[in-house]
Z-matrix of the N, CA and C atoms (Angstrom, degrees):
N
C 1 1.445
C 2 1.529 1 111.40
N 3 1.335 2 116.20 1 -41.48
C 4 1.461 3 119.85 2 179.60
C 5 1.522 4 111.14 3 -63.07
N 6 1.355 5 116.78 4 -37.01
C 7 1.455 6 120.81 5 179.21
C 8 1.523 7 110.94 6 -65.16
N 9 1.313 8 117.35 7 -39.15
C 10 1.463 9 121.47 8 179.39
C 11 1.517 10 110.04 9 -66.53
N 12 1.322 11 116.66 10 -45.13
C 13 1.456 12 121.11 11 178.41
C 14 1.522 13 111.01 12 -61.79
N 15 1.329 14 116.89 13 -43.86
C 16 1.459 15 121.53 14 178.19
C 17 1.530 16 110.25 15 -62.11
N 18 1.327 17 116.95 16 -41.97
C 19 1.462 18 121.92 17 178.53
C 20 1.520 19 111.61 18 -62.23
N 21 1.327 20 116.80 19 -40.20
C 22 1.459 21 121.32 20 178.08
C 23 1.527 22 111.13 21 -64.98
N 24 1.314 23 116.68 22 -41.62
C 25 1.467 24 121.04 23 179.62
C 26 1.526 25 109.82 24 -63.88
N 27 1.329 26 116.58 25 -45.16
C 28 1.468 27 120.55 26 178.90
C 29 1.523 28 110.04 27 -61.89
N 30 1.309 29 117.99 28 -43.57
C 31 1.470 30 121.67 29 179.76
C 32 1.515 31 111.59 30 -61.29
N 33 1.323 32 117.05 31 -44.21
C 34 1.462 33 120.48 32 178.76
C 35 1.521 34 111.46 33 -64.86
N 36 1.320 35 116.59 34 -38.23
C 37 1.463 36 120.76 35 178.99
C 38 1.523 37 110.39 36 -64.71
N 39 1.323 38 117.23 37 -46.37
C 40 1.461 39 120.97 38 179.62
C 41 1.525 40 110.16 39 -63.73
N 42 1.326 41 116.77 40 -42.56
C 43 1.457 42 120.39 41 179.78
C 44 1.521 43 110.82 42 -61.55
N 45 1.318 44 117.21 43 -44.87
C 46 1.461 45 119.59 44 -178.03
C 47 1.522 46 111.36 45 -70.83
N 48 1.328 47 118.41 46 -27.91
C 49 1.464 48 121.11 47 178.74
C 50 1.521 49 111.43 48 -69.82
N 51 1.328 50 117.17 49 -28.48
C 52 1.449 51 121.16 50 -179.91
C 53 1.526 52 111.79 51 -89.21
N 54 1.298 53 116.30 52 6.89
C 55 1.459 54 122.90 53 -179.95
C 56 1.522 55 108.98 54 -99.75
N 57 1.311 56 115.88 55 146.17
C 58 1.462 57 120.14 56 177.07
C 59 1.522 58 108.96 57 -80.54
N 60 1.323 59 117.01 58 138.75
C 61 1.467 60 119.95 59 179.10
C 62 1.521 61 111.25 60 -71.19
N 63 1.301 62 115.33 61 159.36
C 64 1.458 63 122.01 62 176.26
C 65 1.524 64 108.41 63 -68.00
N 66 1.331 65 116.88 64 125.88
C 67 1.467 66 120.66 65 -179.17
C 68 1.524 67 112.02 66 -62.58
N 69 1.326 68 117.20 67 -21.00
C 70 1.460 69 121.62 68 -178.22
C 71 1.526 70 113.11 69 -97.59
N 72 1.329 71 117.54 70 12.49
C 73 1.465 72 121.93 71 179.73
C 74 1.534 73 108.59 72 -73.55
N 75 1.320 74 116.33 73 100.89
C 76 1.467 75 122.07 74 -174.66
C 77 1.527 76 112.12 75 -61.88
N 78 1.319 77 117.17 76 -38.20
C 79 1.463 78 120.84 77 -178.96
C 80 1.529 79 110.97 78 -66.04
N 81 1.331 80 116.44 79 -45.23
C 82 1.460 81 120.63 80 178.85
C 83 1.523 82 110.35 81 -64.87
N 84 1.320 83 116.97 82 -42.10
C 85 1.468 84 121.13 83 179.30
C 86 1.539 85 109.74 84 -60.32
N 87 1.318 86 116.32 85 -43.04
C 88 1.466 87 120.50 86 179.45
C 89 1.528 88 110.88 87 -63.07
N 90 1.325 89 117.67 88 -39.13
C 91 1.459 90 121.36 89 179.58
C 92 1.527 91 111.08 90 -66.18
N 93 1.339 92 116.45 91 -43.76
C 94 1.462 93 120.04 92 -179.72
C 95 1.527 94 110.01 93 -67.05
N 96 1.326 95 116.69 94 -41.77
C 97 1.468 96 120.72 95 177.64
C 98 1.523 97 110.87 96 -61.06
N 99 1.320 98 117.04 97 -45.56
C 100 1.465 99 121.28 98 -179.59
C 101 1.523 100 110.82 99 -61.55
N 102 1.307 101 116.91 100 -40.46
C 103 1.462 102 120.98 101 178.59
C 104 1.525 103 110.70 102 -64.37
N 105 1.312 104 117.01 103 -45.19
C 106 1.462 105 121.43 104 178.72
C 107 1.529 106 110.67 105 -62.17
N 108 1.319 107 116.01 106 -48.68
C 109 1.462 108 120.05 107 -177.29
C 110 1.529 109 111.86 108 -64.92
N 111 1.319 110 117.74 109 -38.92
C 112 1.466 111 119.36 110 -179.55
C 113 1.524 112 110.98 111 -66.59
N 114 1.315 113 116.93 112 -28.92
C 115 1.456 114 121.11 113 178.34
C 116 1.522 115 111.70 114 -80.33
N 117 1.332 116 116.84 115 -39.86
C 118 1.462 117 121.21 116 -170.65
C 119 1.530 118 115.13 117 -91.68
N 120 1.318 119 117.62 118 -27.83
C 121 1.470 120 119.93 119 -177.10
C 122 1.527 121 111.08 120 -85.97
N 123 1.323 122 115.03 121 147.58
C 124 1.461 123 119.87 122 175.05
C 125 1.526 124 108.66 123 -136.93
N 126 1.318 125 116.92 124 153.45
C 127 1.470 126 120.83 125 -175.45
C 128 1.531 127 114.39 126 -60.33
N 129 1.316 128 117.88 127 -29.24
C 130 1.458 129 119.61 128 -176.76
C 131 1.531 130 113.95 129 -84.59
N 132 1.324 131 117.61 130 0.84
C 133 1.467 132 120.88 131 179.41
C 134 1.518 133 111.02 132 -70.22
N 135 1.317 134 114.32 133 145.30
C 136 1.464 135 119.15 134 174.49
C 137 1.528 136 108.56 135 -72.41
N 138 1.317 137 115.51 136 162.11
C 139 1.462 138 120.26 137 179.60
C 140 1.531 139 110.73 138 -61.30
N 141 1.333 140 116.25 139 -39.26
C 142 1.470 141 120.48 140 179.58
C 143 1.523 142 111.21 141 -63.27
N 144 1.326 143 116.38 142 -42.29
C 145 1.461 144 121.15 143 179.22
C 146 1.533 145 110.38 144 -66.90
N 147 1.329 146 117.80 145 -38.69
C 148 1.468 147 121.39 146 176.74
C 149 1.525 148 110.75 147 -59.74
N 150 1.312 149 116.18 148 -41.72
C 151 1.466 150 120.53 149 178.86
C 152 1.523 151 110.17 150 -61.47
N 153 1.333 152 117.07 151 -43.86
C 154 1.460 153 121.32 152 179.02
C 155 1.525 154 111.62 153 -62.93
N 156 1.321 155 116.77 154 -41.80
C 157 1.461 156 120.92 155 179.42
C 158 1.528 157 110.12 156 -65.28
N 159 1.315 158 117.33 157 -40.99
C 160 1.468 159 120.26 158 178.18
C 161 1.526 160 111.00 159 -65.11
N 162 1.332 161 117.34 160 -36.80
C 163 1.467 162 120.95 161 175.19
C 164 1.531 163 110.28 162 -63.39
N 165 1.338 164 115.74 163 -42.10
C 166 1.467 165 120.59 164 177.24
C 167 1.533 166 110.48 165 -61.25
N 168 1.321 167 116.33 166 -46.56
C 169 1.467 168 120.13 167 179.95
C 170 1.525 169 111.07 168 -61.16
N 171 1.312 170 116.87 169 -40.00
C 172 1.460 171 120.87 170 178.68
C 173 1.532 172 110.45 171 -64.53
N 174 1.313 173 116.27 172 -45.02
C 175 1.462 174 121.54 173 179.46
C 176 1.529 175 110.92 174 -61.24
N 177 1.326 176 116.83 175 -50.33
C 178 1.461 177 120.15 176 -177.90
C 179 1.530 178 111.93 177 -66.69
N 180 1.327 179 116.64 178 -36.07
C 181 1.463 180 120.05 179 177.09
C 182 1.525 181 110.83 180 -63.57
N 183 1.333 182 116.28 181 -44.56
C 184 1.468 183 120.11 182 178.66
C 185 1.520 184 111.45 183 -59.65
N 186 1.317 185 117.14 184 -38.38
C 187 1.462 186 120.80 185 -179.37
C 188 1.526 187 111.79 186 -72.48
N 189 1.331 188 116.97 187 -35.29
C 190 1.461 189 120.66 188 -178.58
C 191 1.518 190 112.50 189 -72.35
N 192 1.330 191 116.66 190 -43.97
C 193 1.468 192 120.15 191 -176.15
C 194 1.522 193 109.36 192 -66.49
N 195 1.267 194 115.96 193 131.77
C 196 1.454 195 121.10 194 -179.70
C 197 1.513 196 112.66 195 90.18
N 198 1.327 197 117.57 196 -13.65
C 199 1.468 198 121.34 197 179.46
C 200 1.525 199 110.93 198 -100.73
N 201 1.325 200 115.89 199 -41.27
C 202 1.455 201 120.23 200 -177.76
C 203 1.525 202 110.35 201 -101.27
N 204 1.318 203 116.05 202 149.47
C 205 1.462 204 120.53 203 176.40
C 206 1.525 205 108.39 204 -77.38
N 207 1.329 206 115.33 205 168.90
C 208 1.466 207 119.58 206 176.45
C 209 1.533 208 109.96 207 -58.01
N 210 1.334 209 116.52 208 -43.61
C 211 1.467 210 120.51 209 -178.57
C 212 1.523 211 110.58 210 -61.34
N 213 1.325 212 117.43 211 -42.52
C 214 1.463 213 120.75 212 179.31
C 215 1.526 214 111.14 213 -65.85
N 216 1.320 215 116.75 214 -39.09
C 217 1.459 216 119.66 215 178.99
C 218 1.522 217 111.42 216 -65.49
N 219 1.325 218 116.85 217 -34.12
C 220 1.466 219 120.14 218 177.65
C 221 1.530 220 110.95 219 -68.97
N 222 1.335 221 116.96 220 -22.36
C 223 1.465 222 121.65 221 -179.07
C 224 1.526 223 112.57 222 -87.74
N 225 1.319 224 118.86 223 -2.80
C 226 1.463 225 121.45 224 -173.74
C 227 1.527 226 113.70 225 -61.97
N 228 1.309 227 118.99 226 -24.76
C 229 1.468 228 120.40 227 177.48
C 230 1.521 229 111.74 228 -73.05
N 231 1.320 230 116.66 229 -24.16
C 232 1.461 231 122.33 230 179.11
C 233 1.532 232 108.30 231 -143.30
N 234 1.352 233 117.12 232 67.32
C 235 1.462 234 120.20 233 -171.80
C 236 1.525 235 113.59 234 -75.37
N 237 1.324 236 115.35 235 153.92
C 238 1.454 237 120.76 236 171.47
C 239 1.524 238 107.35 237 -72.08
N 240 1.307 239 117.20 238 166.65
C 241 1.472 240 121.66 239 179.54
C 242 1.531 241 109.83 240 -60.41
N 243 1.321 242 116.83 241 -42.19
C 244 1.468 243 121.19 242 -179.38
C 245 1.528 244 111.06 243 -64.11
N 246 1.306 245 116.30 244 -43.92
C 247 1.462 246 121.13 245 179.51
C 248 1.525 247 110.46 246 -66.00
N 249 1.306 248 117.20 247 -42.05
C 250 1.460 249 121.66 248 178.28
C 251 1.533 250 110.92 249 -62.02
N 252 1.336 251 116.78 250 -42.46
C 253 1.465 252 120.73 251 179.13
C 254 1.530 253 111.22 252 -64.29
N 255 1.328 254 116.86 253 -42.54
C 256 1.475 255 120.82 254 177.20
C 257 1.524 256 110.69 255 -61.02
N 258 1.334 257 116.32 256 -44.41
C 259 1.459 258 121.19 257 -178.86
C 260 1.526 259 110.37 258 -63.52
N 261 1.325 260 117.19 259 -47.80
C 262 1.458 261 120.98 260 -179.21
C 263 1.523 262 111.05 261 -59.22
N 264 1.314 263 116.40 262 -44.03
C 265 1.468 264 120.59 263 -179.88
C 266 1.530 265 110.76 264 -62.93
N 267 1.312 266 115.49 265 -40.28
C 268 1.452 267 120.85 266 -176.95
C 269 1.527 268 112.86 267 -70.03
N 270 1.328 269 117.28 268 -41.04
C 271 1.466 270 119.74 269 -175.73
C 272 1.532 271 112.97 270 -94.19
N 273 1.323 272 116.69 271 1.82
C 274 1.463 273 120.43 272 -179.50
C 275 1.533 274 112.62 273 -53.89
N 276 1.336 275 120.24 274 -44.02
C 277 1.472 276 118.91 275 177.65
C 278 1.536 277 112.67 276 -60.33
N 279 1.308 278 117.14 277 -36.27
C 280 1.470 279 121.36 278 178.44
C 281 1.521 280 110.35 279 -65.57
N 282 1.319 281 115.90 280 -42.95
C 283 1.459 282 121.36 281 -179.56
C 284 1.529 283 111.16 282 -66.34
N 285 1.329 284 116.57 283 -42.54
C 286 1.467 285 119.99 284 178.59
C 287 1.523 286 111.25 285 -62.85
N 288 1.322 287 116.41 286 -39.47
C 289 1.466 288 120.94 287 177.47
C 290 1.526 289 110.34 288 -63.70
N 291 1.335 290 116.92 289 -43.28
C 292 1.463 291 121.46 290 177.78
C 293 1.525 292 110.78 291 -61.19
N 294 1.320 293 116.55 292 -45.17
C 295 1.465 294 120.39 293 -179.42
C 296 1.518 295 111.31 294 -62.77
N 297 1.341 296 116.70 295 -43.87
C 298 1.473 297 120.69 296 -179.55
C 299 1.529 298 111.01 297 -63.52
N 300 1.315 299 116.55 298 -46.39
C 301 1.460 300 120.68 299 179.97
C 302 1.524 301 111.79 300 -66.72
N 303 1.334 302 116.84 301 -35.26
C 304 1.465 303 120.83 302 178.09
C 305 1.531 304 109.99 303 -66.60
N 306 1.306 305 116.58 304 -42.23
C 307 1.472 306 120.56 305 178.66
C 308 1.524 307 110.36 306 -63.31
N 309 1.327 308 115.39 307 -40.80
C 310 1.465 309 120.45 308 177.81
C 311 1.529 310 110.90 309 -63.26
N 312 1.312 311 116.35 310 -40.63
C 313 1.453 312 121.99 311 179.20
C 314 1.532 313 110.79 312 -65.13
N 315 1.315 314 116.66 313 -38.40
C 316 1.467 315 121.73 314 -179.73
C 317 1.539 316 111.05 315 -65.40
N 318 1.324 317 117.27 316 -30.54
C 319 1.462 318 121.38 317 -178.78
C 320 1.526 319 111.69 318 -69.80
N 321 1.317 320 116.33 319 -24.55
C 322 1.476 321 120.39 320 -176.27
C 323 1.500 322 111.95 321 -72.05
């Protein structure tokens, strides 16, 4: 009986990992945003630059949620080449916007 129960739990876990998360999941969005911001922000950044980075994180988070499965999102710290290429293609508009706004900020 324990083996059957364990098998059911594993099956449900695998099934849910291959499912795309709800794009409106506020908790998941907050976790992805926090991860992005902790990686991208640094203490010596100006307030204006911090705002731009947070906008970038919001943009990239919005693009990721609903596109990648839970399993793929868990792999983002060590992505496969295919996953990395998909991610780069998807967030490229966010990155270009960040670069343009950063260049504009530097001119001031």
